[in-house]
KOLTORSE-856930 format. One record per atom (N, C-alpha, C, O): atom name; y negated, x negated, z. Coordinates in pm, whole numbers, plus 50000, padded with zeros to 5 digits. Layout:
BEGIN
<rec atom="CA" v="Y" u="X" w="Z"/>
...
% end
This chain:
BEGIN
<rec atom="N" v="50109" u="49538" w="48136"/>
<rec atom="CA" v="50037" u="49450" w="48226"/>
<rec atom="C" v="50117" u="49320" w="48238"/>
<rec atom="O" v="50236" u="49323" w="48266"/>
<rec atom="N" v="50051" u="49206" w="48216"/>
<rec atom="CA" v="50122" u="49078" w="48227"/>
<rec atom="C" v="50185" u="49060" w="48366"/>
<rec atom="O" v="50124" u="49092" w="48468"/>
<rec atom="N" v="50305" u="49008" w="48369"/>
<rec atom="CA" v="50380" u="48992" w="48494"/>
<rec atom="C" v="50313" u="48894" w="48590"/>
<rec atom="O" v="50333" u="48904" w="48711"/>
<rec atom="N" v="50235" u="48800" w="48538"/>
<rec atom="CA" v="50173" u="48699" w="48624"/>
<rec atom="C" v="50032" u="48738" w="48671"/>
<rec atom="O" v="49965" u="48658" w="48735"/>
<rec atom="N" v="49988" u="48858" w="48641"/>
<rec atom="CA" v="49856" u="48905" w="48683"/>
<rec atom="C" v="49857" u="48933" w="48833"/>
<rec atom="O" v="49942" u="49008" w="48882"/>
<rec atom="N" v="49762" u="48873" w="48906"/>
<rec atom="CA" v="49755" u="48892" w="49051"/>
<rec atom="C" v="49614" u="48937" w="49090"/>
<rec atom="O" v="49520" u="48927" w="49011"/>
<rec atom="N" v="49602" u="48987" w="49214"/>
<rec atom="CA" v="49477" u="49042" w="49262"/>
<rec atom="C" v="49448" u="48993" w="49403"/>
<rec atom="O" v="49539" u="48981" w="49485"/>
<rec atom="N" v="49321" u="48965" w="49431"/>
<rec atom="CA" v="49279" u="48931" w="49567"/>
<rec atom="C" v="49268" u="49056" w="49654"/>
<rec atom="O" v="49290" u="49051" w="49775"/>
<rec atom="N" v="49233" u="49168" w="49591"/>
<rec atom="CA" v="49216" u="49294" w="49664"/>
<rec atom="C" v="49255" u="49411" w="49576"/>
<rec atom="O" v="49235" u="49410" w="49455"/>
<rec atom="N" v="49310" u="49512" w="49640"/>
<rec atom="CA" v="49343" u="49638" w="49573"/>
<rec atom="C" v="49290" u="49750" w="49660"/>
<rec atom="O" v="49319" u="49755" w="49780"/>
<rec atom="N" v="49212" u="49839" w="49601"/>
<rec atom="CA" v="49164" u="49960" w="49668"/>
<rec atom="C" v="49223" u="50076" w="49590"/>
<rec atom="O" v="49207" u="50083" w="49468"/>
<rec atom="N" v="49290" u="50168" w="49659"/>
<rec atom="CA" v="49356" u="50275" w="49587"/>
<rec atom="C" v="49364" u="50403" w="49670"/>
<rec atom="O" v="49376" u="50399" w="49793"/>
<rec atom="N" v="49358" u="50512" w="49601"/>
<rec atom="CA" v="49392" u="50643" w="49653"/>
<rec atom="C" v="49517" u="50682" w="49573"/>
<rec atom="O" v="49508" u="50754" w="49474"/>
<rec atom="N" v="49635" u="50634" w="49617"/>
<rec atom="CA" v="49755" u="50651" w="49535"/>
<rec atom="C" v="49788" u="50798" w="49511"/>
<rec atom="O" v="49764" u="50883" w="49597"/>
<rec atom="N" v="49845" u="50827" w="49394"/>
<rec atom="CA" v="49878" u="50965" w="49357"/>
<rec atom="C" v="50003" u="51014" w="49430"/>
<rec atom="O" v="50112" u="51015" w="49373"/>
<rec atom="N" v="49989" u="51053" w="49554"/>
<rec atom="CA" v="50100" u="51091" w="49639"/>
<rec atom="C" v="50185" u="51203" w="49578"/>
<rec atom="O" v="50307" u="51204" w="49593"/>
<rec atom="N" v="50123" u="51293" w="49510"/>
<rec atom="CA" v="50194" u="51412" w="49458"/>
<rec atom="C" v="50279" u="51387" w="49335"/>
<rec atom="O" v="50336" u="51481" w="49280"/>
<rec atom="N" v="50289" u="51262" w="49291"/>
<rec atom="CA" v="50377" u="51233" w="49177"/>
<rec atom="C" v="50523" u="51230" w="49220"/>
<rec atom="O" v="50613" u="51222" w="49136"/>
<rec atom="N" v="50547" u="51236" w="49349"/>
<rec atom="CA" v="50684" u="51234" w="49401"/>
<rec atom="C" v="50713" u="51103" w="49470"/>
<rec atom="O" v="50656" u="50999" w="49437"/>
<rec atom="N" v="50803" u="51109" w="49566"/>
<rec atom="CA" v="50832" u="50993" w="49650"/>
<rec atom="C" v="50885" u="50875" w="49569"/>
<rec atom="O" v="50836" u="50763" w="49585"/>
<rec atom="N" v="50983" u="50898" w="49482"/>
<rec atom="CA" v="51042" u="50787" w="49406"/>
<rec atom="C" v="50939" u="50723" w="49314"/>
<rec atom="O" v="50930" u="50600" w="49308"/>
<rec atom="N" v="50863" u="50804" w="49244"/>
<rec atom="CA" v="50760" u="50750" w="49153"/>
<rec atom="C" v="50651" u="50676" w="49231"/>
<rec atom="O" v="50604" u="50571" w="49188"/>
<rec atom="N" v="50612" u="50730" w="49346"/>
<rec atom="CA" v="50511" u="50665" w="49429"/>
<rec atom="C" v="50562" u="50530" w="49479"/>
<rec atom="O" v="50490" u="50430" w="49473"/>
<rec atom="N" v="50684" u="50526" w="49526"/>
<rec atom="CA" v="50742" u="50401" w="49574"/>
<rec atom="C" v="50749" u="50298" w="49462"/>
<rec atom="O" v="50717" u="50181" w="49483"/>
<rec atom="N" v="50790" u="50340" w="49342"/>
<rec atom="CA" v="50793" u="50249" w="49227"/>
<rec atom="C" v="50654" u="50196" w="49196"/>
<rec atom="O" v="50637" u="50077" w="49170"/>
<rec atom="N" v="50556" u="50284" w="49197"/>
<rec atom="CA" v="50418" u="50245" w="49167"/>
<rec atom="C" v="50366" u="50143" w="49269"/>
<rec atom="O" v="50310" u="50040" w="49232"/>
<rec atom="N" v="50386" u="50171" w="49397"/>
<rec atom="CA" v="50340" u="50080" w="49501"/>
<rec atom="C" v="50411" u="49945" w="49495"/>
<rec atom="O" v="50349" u="49841" w="49516"/>
<rec atom="N" v="50540" u="49946" w="49466"/>
<rec atom="CA" v="50615" u="49821" w="49461"/>
<rec atom="C" v="50590" u="49745" w="49330"/>
<rec atom="O" v="50629" u="49629" w="49317"/>
<rec atom="N" v="50526" u="49808" w="49235"/>
<rec atom="CA" v="50482" u="49738" w="49113"/>
<rec atom="C" v="50354" u="49661" w="49139"/>
<rec atom="O" v="50338" u="49548" w="49094"/>
<rec atom="N" v="50261" u="49722" w="49213"/>
<rec atom="CA" v="50128" u="49663" w="49229"/>
<rec atom="C" v="50108" u="49583" w="49356"/>
<rec atom="O" v="50044" u="49478" w="49350"/>
<rec atom="N" v="50159" u="49625" w="49469"/>
<rec atom="CA" v="50133" u="49554" w="49594"/>
<rec atom="C" v="50190" u="49411" w="49596"/>
<rec atom="O" v="50125" u="49323" w="49651"/>
<rec atom="N" v="50306" u="49385" w="49539"/>
<rec atom="CA" v="50353" u="49246" w="49535"/>
<rec atom="C" v="50266" u="49154" w="49448"/>
<rec atom="O" v="50285" u="49032" w="49449"/>
<rec atom="N" v="50173" u="49210" w="49374"/>
<rec atom="CA" v="50082" u="49129" w="49292"/>
<rec atom="C" v="49962" u="49076" w="49372"/>
<rec atom="O" v="49876" u="49009" w="49316"/>
<rec atom="N" v="49956" u="49106" w="49500"/>
<rec atom="CA" v="49850" u="49050" w="49583"/>
<rec atom="C" v="49865" u="48899" w="49590"/>
<rec atom="O" v="49976" u="48847" w="49601"/>
<rec atom="N" v="49753" u="48829" w="49583"/>
<rec atom="CA" v="49755" u="48684" w="49599"/>
<rec atom="C" v="49783" u="48650" w="49745"/>
<rec atom="O" v="49769" u="48736" w="49832"/>
<rec atom="N" v="49822" u="48526" w="49773"/>
<rec atom="CA" v="49833" u="48486" w="49914"/>
<rec atom="C" v="49699" u="48511" w="49984"/>
<rec atom="O" v="49594" u="48475" w="49931"/>
<rec atom="N" v="49703" u="48570" w="50099"/>
<rec atom="CA" v="49584" u="48611" w="50175"/>
<rec atom="C" v="49513" u="48729" w="50111"/>
<rec atom="O" v="49400" u="48759" w="50149"/>
<rec atom="N" v="49576" u="48795" w="50016"/>
<rec atom="CA" v="49517" u="48914" w="49953"/>
<rec atom="C" v="49533" u="49036" w="50043"/>
<rec atom="O" v="49611" u="49036" w="50138"/>
<rec atom="N" v="49456" u="49141" w="50011"/>
<rec atom="CA" v="49459" u="49263" w="50092"/>
<rec atom="C" v="49453" u="49386" w="50002"/>
<rec atom="O" v="49390" u="49385" w="49897"/>
<rec atom="N" v="49521" u="49491" w="50046"/>
<rec atom="CA" v="49514" u="49620" w="49977"/>
<rec atom="C" v="49477" u="49726" w="50080"/>
<rec atom="O" v="49520" u="49719" w="50195"/>
<rec atom="N" v="49399" u="49822" w="50037"/>
<rec atom="CA" v="49360" u="49935" w="50121"/>
<rec atom="C" v="49393" u="50063" w="50047"/>
<rec atom="O" v="49342" u="50087" w="49938"/>
<rec atom="N" v="49479" u="50144" w="50107"/>
<rec atom="CA" v="49526" u="50267" w="50047"/>
<rec atom="C" v="49475" u="50384" w="50129"/>
<rec atom="O" v="49497" u="50388" w="50250"/>
<rec atom="N" v="49409" u="50479" w="50065"/>
<rec atom="CA" v="49360" u="50599" w="50134"/>
<rec atom="C" v="49459" u="50711" w="50107"/>
<rec atom="O" v="49481" u="50750" w="49992"/>
<rec atom="N" v="49519" u="50763" w="50215"/>
<rec atom="CA" v="49623" u="50866" w="50202"/>
<rec atom="C" v="49597" u="50974" w="50306"/>
<rec atom="O" v="49567" u="50946" w="50421"/>
<rec atom="N" v="49609" u="51099" w="50262"/>
<rec atom="CA" v="49589" u="51211" w="50354"/>
<rec atom="C" v="49705" u="51217" w="50454"/>
<rec atom="O" v="49821" u="51201" w="50417"/>
<rec atom="N" v="49672" u="51241" w="50579"/>
<rec atom="CA" v="49773" u="51249" w="50684"/>
<rec atom="C" v="49878" u="51354" w="50650"/>
<rec atom="O" v="49998" u="51329" w="50667"/>
<rec atom="N" v="49835" u="51470" w="50604"/>
<rec atom="CA" v="49928" u="51579" w="50573"/>
<rec atom="C" v="50020" u="51549" w="50455"/>
<rec atom="O" v="50119" u="51618" w="50435"/>
<rec atom="N" v="49988" u="51446" w="50379"/>
<rec atom="CA" v="50071" u="51409" w="50264"/>
<rec atom="C" v="50158" u="51287" w="50292"/>
<rec atom="O" v="50209" u="51224" w="50199"/>
<rec atom="N" v="50175" u="51253" w="50420"/>
<rec atom="CA" v="50272" u="51151" w="50458"/>
<rec atom="C" v="50218" u="51012" w="50483"/>
<rec atom="O" v="50293" u="50915" w="50474"/>
<rec atom="N" v="50091" u="51000" w="50514"/>
<rec atom="CA" v="50033" u="50868" w="50538"/>
<rec atom="C" v="50104" u="50795" w="50651"/>
<rec atom="O" v="50132" u="50675" w="50639"/>
<rec atom="N" v="50134" u="50864" w="50758"/>
<rec atom="CA" v="50195" u="50798" w="50874"/>
<rec atom="C" v="50338" u="50751" w="50848"/>
<rec atom="O" v="50381" u="50651" w="50905"/>
<rec atom="N" v="50411" u="50820" w="50764"/>
<rec atom="CA" v="50547" u="50776" w="50732"/>
<rec atom="C" v="50547" u="50669" w="50622"/>
<rec atom="O" v="50645" u="50595" w="50607"/>
<rec atom="N" v="50439" u="50661" w="50546"/>
<rec atom="CA" v="50430" u="50558" w="50442"/>
<rec atom="C" v="50414" u="50419" w="50502"/>
<rec atom="O" v="50461" u="50321" w="50444"/>
<rec atom="N" v="50349" u="50408" w="50616"/>
<rec atom="CA" v="50324" u="50278" w="50679"/>
<rec atom="C" v="50455" u="50204" w="50711"/>
<rec atom="O" v="50470" u="50090" w="50667"/>
<rec atom="N" v="50548" u="50263" w="50785"/>
<rec atom="CA" v="50673" u="50189" w="50812"/>
<rec atom="C" v="50756" u="50165" w="50687"/>
<rec atom="O" v="50825" u="50063" w="50677"/>
<rec atom="N" v="50751" u="50258" w="50591"/>
<rec atom="CA" v="50826" u="50237" w="50467"/>
<rec atom="C" v="50772" u="50114" w="50394"/>
<rec atom="O" v="50850" u="50029" w="50349"/>
<rec atom="N" v="50640" u="50103" w="50383"/>
<rec atom="CA" v="50579" u="49987" w="50316"/>
<rec atom="C" v="50616" u="49858" w="50389"/>
<rec atom="O" v="50649" u="49758" w="50324"/>
<rec atom="N" v="50609" u="49859" w="50521"/>
<rec atom="CA" v="50640" u="49738" w="50598"/>
<rec atom="C" v="50783" u="49692" w="50570"/>
<rec atom="O" v="50808" u="49573" w="50554"/>
<rec atom="N" v="50876" u="49785" w="50565"/>
<rec atom="CA" v="51016" u="49751" w="50538"/>
<rec atom="C" v="51034" u="49707" w="50393"/>
<rec atom="O" v="51099" u="49605" w="50367"/>
<rec atom="N" v="50977" u="49781" w="50300"/>
<rec atom="CA" v="50996" u="49752" w="50157"/>
<rec atom="C" v="50932" u="49620" w="50116"/>
<rec atom="O" v="50987" u="49549" w="50032"/>
<rec atom="N" v="50818" u="49587" w="50173"/>
<rec atom="CA" v="50748" u="49464" w="50135"/>
<rec atom="C" v="50802" u="49342" w="50206"/>
<rec atom="O" v="50794" u="49231" w="50153"/>
<rec atom="N" v="50856" u="49358" w="50324"/>
<rec atom="CA" v="50918" u="49247" w="50395"/>
<rec atom="C" v="50823" u="49165" w="50480"/>
<rec atom="O" v="50708" u="49204" w="50504"/>
<rec atom="N" v="50872" u="49051" w="50525"/>
<rec atom="CA" v="50803" u="48968" w="50623"/>
<rec atom="C" v="50677" u="48899" w="50571"/>
<rec atom="O" v="50596" u="48852" w="50651"/>
<rec atom="N" v="50659" u="48891" w="50441"/>
<rec atom="CA" v="50541" u="48824" w="50386"/>
<rec atom="C" v="50417" u="48912" w="50390"/>
<rec atom="O" v="50310" u="48870" w="50348"/>
<rec atom="N" v="50431" u="49034" w="50440"/>
<rec atom="CA" v="50320" u="49130" w="50443"/>
<rec atom="C" v="50305" u="49190" w="50582"/>
<rec atom="O" v="50401" u="49201" w="50658"/>
<rec atom="N" v="50182" u="49227" w="50614"/>
<rec atom="CA" v="50154" u="49304" w="50735"/>
<rec atom="C" v="50097" u="49438" w="50690"/>
<rec atom="O" v="50005" u="49443" w="50609"/>
<rec atom="N" v="50152" u="49546" w="50742"/>
<rec atom="CA" v="50108" u="49680" w="50706"/>
<rec atom="C" v="50066" u="49752" w="50833"/>
<rec atom="O" v="50139" u="49753" w="50932"/>
<rec atom="N" v="49946" u="49811" w="50831"/>
<rec atom="CA" v="49899" u="49881" w="50950"/>
<rec atom="C" v="49799" u="49990" w="50912"/>
<rec atom="O" v="49745" u="49993" w="50801"/>
<rec atom="N" v="49777" u="50080" w="51008"/>
<rec atom="CA" v="49672" u="50181" w="50990"/>
<rec atom="C" v="49540" u="50112" w="51022"/>
<rec atom="O" v="49518" u="50069" w="51135"/>
<rec atom="N" v="49454" u="50101" w="50925"/>
<rec atom="CA" v="49326" u="50032" w="50940"/>
<rec atom="C" v="49221" u="50123" w="51002"/>
<rec atom="O" v="49142" u="50080" w="51086"/>
<rec atom="N" v="49221" u="50249" w="50959"/>
<rec atom="CA" v="49122" u="50345" w="51008"/>
<rec atom="C" v="49172" u="50485" w="50978"/>
<rec atom="O" v="49252" u="50505" w="50886"/>
<rec atom="N" v="49126" u="50582" w="51054"/>
<rec atom="CA" v="49155" u="50721" w="51022"/>
<rec atom="C" v="49034" u="50806" w="51053"/>
<rec atom="O" v="48962" u="50782" w="51150"/>
<rec atom="N" v="49012" u="50906" w="50969"/>
<rec atom="CA" v="48900" u="50999" w="50989"/>
<rec atom="C" v="48925" u="51123" w="50904"/>
<rec atom="O" v="48970" u="51114" w="50790"/>
<rec atom="N" v="48893" u="51238" w="50961"/>
<rec atom="CA" v="48896" u="51366" w="50890"/>
<rec atom="C" v="49026" u="51392" w="50815"/>
<rec atom="O" v="49025" u="51444" w="50703"/>
<rec atom="N" v="49138" u="51357" w="50878"/>
<rec atom="CA" v="49268" u="51386" w="50819"/>
<rec atom="C" v="49316" u="51283" w="50718"/>
<rec atom="O" v="49417" u="51305" w="50652"/>
<rec atom="N" v="49245" u="51173" w="50704"/>
<rec atom="CA" v="49284" u="51067" w="50611"/>
<rec atom="C" v="49314" u="50939" w="50687"/>
<rec atom="O" v="49259" u="50915" w="50795"/>
<rec atom="N" v="49400" u="50858" w="50630"/>
<rec atom="CA" v="49432" u="50728" w="50685"/>
<rec atom="C" v="49397" u="50622" w="50581"/>
<rec atom="O" v="49417" u="50643" w="50461"/>
<rec atom="N" v="49345" u="50511" w="50627"/>
<rec atom="CA" v="49330" u="50394" w="50541"/>
<rec atom="C" v="49438" u="50296" w="50586"/>
<rec atom="O" v="49436" u="50247" w="50699"/>
<rec atom="N" v="49531" u="50270" w="50497"/>
<rec atom="CA" v="49642" u="50181" w="50525"/>
<rec atom="C" v="49605" u="50043" w="50471"/>
<rec atom="O" v="49567" u="50028" w="50355"/>
<rec atom="N" v="49617" u="49943" w="50557"/>
<rec atom="CA" v="49586" u="49805" w="50518"/>
<rec atom="C" v="49716" u="49730" w="50495"/>
<rec atom="O" v="49807" u="49733" w="50578"/>
<rec atom="N" v="49725" u="49663" w="50381"/>
<rec atom="CA" v="49839" u="49578" w="50347"/>
<rec atom="C" v="49784" u="49438" w="50327"/>
<rec atom="O" v="49704" u="49415" w="50237"/>
<rec atom="N" v="49827" u="49344" w="50411"/>
<rec atom="CA" v="49783" u="49205" w="50401"/>
<rec atom="C" v="49901" u="49118" w="50360"/>
<rec atom="O" v="50011" u="49129" w="50415"/>
<rec atom="N" v="49877" u="49033" w="50264"/>
<rec atom="CA" v="49981" u="48938" w="50224"/>
<rec atom="C" v="49960" u="48809" w="50300"/>
<rec atom="O" v="49851" u="48752" w="50297"/>
<rec atom="N" v="50063" u="48763" w="50369"/>
<rec atom="CA" v="50054" u="48643" w="50452"/>
<rec atom="C" v="50080" u="48514" w="50378"/>
<rec atom="O" v="50030" u="48409" w="50418"/>
<rec atom="N" v="50158" u="48519" w="50272"/>
<rec atom="CA" v="50196" u="48396" w="50201"/>
<rec atom="C" v="50166" u="48408" w="50056"/>
<rec atom="O" v="50191" u="48315" w="49980"/>
% end
């Protein structure tokens, strides 16, 4: 994938079961490719660590991003990642 490829939006059901390190690598490969004012929505099951993924993403992505729980229903969370700059 070209390094300069960017996205206005990312919708994903990330493969949580690939392991924490692989998941973190995957997310940090794609989420920084959001354009300024871009948004990502990640659907993650609560039982598979959705609630702990939110603060990890906020820390890993830094001040240029806002990470929050956008919605939850039936044991799933939709995590919203907004790029501010």
